[in-house]
C-alpha positions as CSV (number, residue, x, y, z in Angstrom):
1,M,39.9,2.7,-66.8
2,D,39.0,0.3,-65.1
3,I,34.9,-1.0,-65.4
4,Q,34.1,0.0,-62.6
5,T,34.2,3.3,-63.8
6,L,33.3,3.2,-67.5
7,R,29.6,1.5,-65.4
8,A,29.7,4.7,-63.3
9,F,29.5,7.2,-65.9
10,F,27.5,5.8,-68.3
11,M,25.3,5.1,-65.5
12,W,25.3,9.1,-64.4
13,C,25.6,9.7,-69.0
14,T,22.2,8.1,-69.1
15,I,20.0,9.0,-66.6
16,I,20.8,12.9,-67.0
17,N,20.3,12.4,-70.7
18,G,17.0,10.5,-70.3
19,G,15.6,13.7,-67.7
20,L,16.4,15.6,-70.2
21,L,14.6,13.8,-72.6
22,F,11.7,12.6,-70.1
23,F,11.5,16.9,-69.3
24,W,11.7,17.6,-73.2
25,T,8.7,15.3,-73.9
26,V,6.8,16.2,-70.7
27,M,7.1,19.7,-71.8
28,L,5.9,19.5,-75.3
29,I,3.2,17.2,-74.1
30,L,1.7,19.0,-71.5
31,V,2.7,22.6,-73.0
32,P,3.4,23.0,-76.4
33,D,1.7,26.2,-77.1
34,L,4.4,28.1,-73.8
35,V,7.3,26.7,-75.8
36,Y,6.8,27.3,-79.4
37,R,6.4,31.3,-78.0
38,M,9.2,31.0,-76.2
39,Q,11.1,30.1,-79.2
40,S,9.7,32.2,-81.1
41,R,10.8,34.5,-80.0
42,W,13.8,34.2,-80.8
43,F,13.7,32.9,-84.2
44,P,10.6,33.4,-86.6
45,I,9.2,30.9,-87.9
46,P,5.8,28.8,-88.7
47,R,4.0,27.1,-86.0
48,N,3.7,24.3,-88.6
49,T,7.2,24.5,-89.5
50,F,8.9,25.0,-85.7
51,D,6.5,21.4,-85.1
52,I,7.8,19.4,-87.6
53,V,11.7,20.6,-86.6
54,I,11.3,20.0,-82.9
55,Y,9.4,16.8,-83.1
56,S,12.4,15.8,-85.5
57,F,15.0,17.3,-82.9
58,L,13.6,15.1,-80.2
59,G,13.6,11.8,-82.6
60,L,17.2,12.7,-82.8
61,F,18.3,13.3,-79.4
62,K,16.7,9.5,-78.7
63,I,18.0,8.2,-81.5
64,F,21.9,9.3,-80.2
65,F,20.4,8.7,-76.0
66,I,20.1,4.8,-76.9
67,I,23.0,4.3,-79.0
68,F,25.5,6.0,-77.2
69,N,24.6,6.0,-73.4
70,A,21.5,3.5,-72.7
71,V,23.1,1.0,-74.6
72,P,26.8,0.7,-73.8
73,Y,25.5,1.1,-69.9
74,I,23.3,-2.0,-70.8
75,A,26.1,-3.5,-72.5
76,L,28.8,-3.2,-69.2
77,L,26.4,-3.9,-67.2
78,I,25.9,-7.1,-68.9
79,V,30.6,-7.5,-69.4
80,G,30.6,-6.4,-66.2
């Protein structure tokens, strides 16, 4: 596999996962009650616990996004 293919792969991974991160963040900022109502239909959970869990997952997703998508893409840009 050549460096151009890897660069294109990580570019699209970064774009797609960055879009998901952006969408998730915007949803939690603009309509948190709607997100809670949708999730509480399937998982009965108190609102305080929901907030802690959802923001923990958001933070974990952000860390994974940076480590596994953005950093390799930037490294490939520098190397290539």
